[in-house]
C-alpha positions as CSV (number, residue, x, y, z in Angstrom):
1,M,-113.3,2.0,139.6
2,K,-113.6,4.9,137.1
3,K,-117.5,5.2,136.2
4,T,-117.3,3.9,132.2
5,V,-119.9,4.0,129.3
6,L,-120.3,2.5,125.9
7,L,-121.5,4.8,123.1
8,T,-122.8,2.9,120.1
9,R,-123.8,5.4,118.0
10,P,-121.9,6.6,114.7
11,L,-118.2,8.2,116.3
12,A,-119.1,12.2,115.0
13,M,-122.6,11.9,116.9
14,N,-120.8,11.2,120.8
15,A,-119.3,14.4,121.5
16,E,-122.8,16.2,122.9
17,D,-123.2,13.1,124.9
18,Q,-119.8,12.7,126.3
19,V,-120.3,16.2,128.1
20,R,-123.8,15.0,129.1
21,F,-122.2,11.7,130.7
22,R,-119.4,13.6,131.9
23,A,-121.4,16.3,134.2
24,Q,-123.1,13.0,135.8
25,G,-119.7,12.1,137.2
26,Y,-118.7,9.5,133.8
27,E,-115.1,9.5,133.3
28,R,-114.6,6.6,130.5
29,F,-116.0,6.2,127.6
30,Y,-115.8,3.3,125.0
31,E,-117.2,4.4,121.7
32,I,-118.0,1.2,119.9
33,P,-119.9,2.1,116.6
34,L,-122.8,-0.5,116.4
35,C,-125.0,1.2,114.0
36,E,-124.6,3.3,110.7
37,I,-126.9,6.1,109.4
38,K,-127.1,6.0,106.1
39,Q,-128.9,8.9,104.0
40,L,-131.0,7.2,101.4
41,P,-132.0,9.4,98.4
42,I,-135.1,11.1,97.9
43,T,-136.8,9.8,94.6
44,E,-139.8,12.3,92.9
45,A,-141.7,9.8,93.9
46,I,-141.0,10.5,97.4
47,K,-141.0,14.2,96.9
48,R,-144.4,13.9,96.0
49,K,-145.4,12.3,99.3
50,I,-143.5,14.5,101.5
51,N,-145.1,16.8,99.7
52,A,-148.8,15.6,100.1
53,A,-148.0,14.7,103.6
54,E,-150.4,16.8,106.1
55,W,-148.0,15.7,109.1
56,I,-144.5,14.9,109.2
57,F,-143.1,12.4,112.1
58,F,-139.3,12.5,112.6
59,T,-138.1,10.0,114.9
60,S,-134.5,10.6,114.3
61,Q,-132.8,13.8,113.1
62,A,-130.7,12.1,110.8
63,P,-132.8,13.2,107.6
64,V,-134.5,16.2,109.0
65,A,-132.0,18.2,106.6
66,S,-132.7,16.1,102.9
67,V,-136.6,16.1,103.9
68,L,-136.6,19.4,104.6
69,A,-134.9,20.4,101.4
70,V,-137.3,19.5,99.3
71,I,-140.8,20.7,100.8
72,E,-142.0,23.1,98.4
73,K,-142.3,26.4,98.9
74,G,-145.2,27.8,100.2
75,Q,-146.0,24.4,102.2
76,R,-145.6,24.4,105.7
77,P,-146.8,20.4,106.6
78,L,-147.2,20.0,110.9
79,I,-143.7,18.5,112.0
80,A,-143.7,16.0,115.6
81,V,-140.7,14.3,116.5
82,I,-139.4,11.8,119.3
83,G,-136.4,13.6,121.0
84,K,-135.1,17.0,121.8
85,K,-132.8,16.9,119.5
86,T,-134.3,16.0,116.6
87,G,-136.4,19.3,117.7
88,E,-133.8,21.5,117.7
89,K,-132.5,20.2,114.6
90,L,-135.5,21.4,113.6
91,N,-135.7,24.5,115.0
92,M,-132.3,25.3,113.3
93,F,-134.5,25.3,110.0
94,A,-137.2,27.3,111.6
95,Y,-139.7,25.0,111.5
96,K,-141.8,24.6,115.0
97,V,-142.6,21.2,116.0
98,R,-146.2,21.1,117.0
99,L,-146.0,17.6,119.4
């Protein structure tokens, strides 16, 4: 029987996971997106809160680009993350993860 894994993330997010699972001997993938990541607008009030924060704690890589885009010039909040991929996403924007 072929080793099989079910991937429930949005389809565009599965390529890296497939590579990792293939390396572990998985041969078949079922891709059934059971969740959707929908970016919500960042209002002026939210921008003010982002820029007032000493720390930003990301639990997903999804909002990284939009949050970093509204940080005012000269501001460098401390940043913590959950997950290696989220940390790698921050590194793409030249931000150092503190935790």
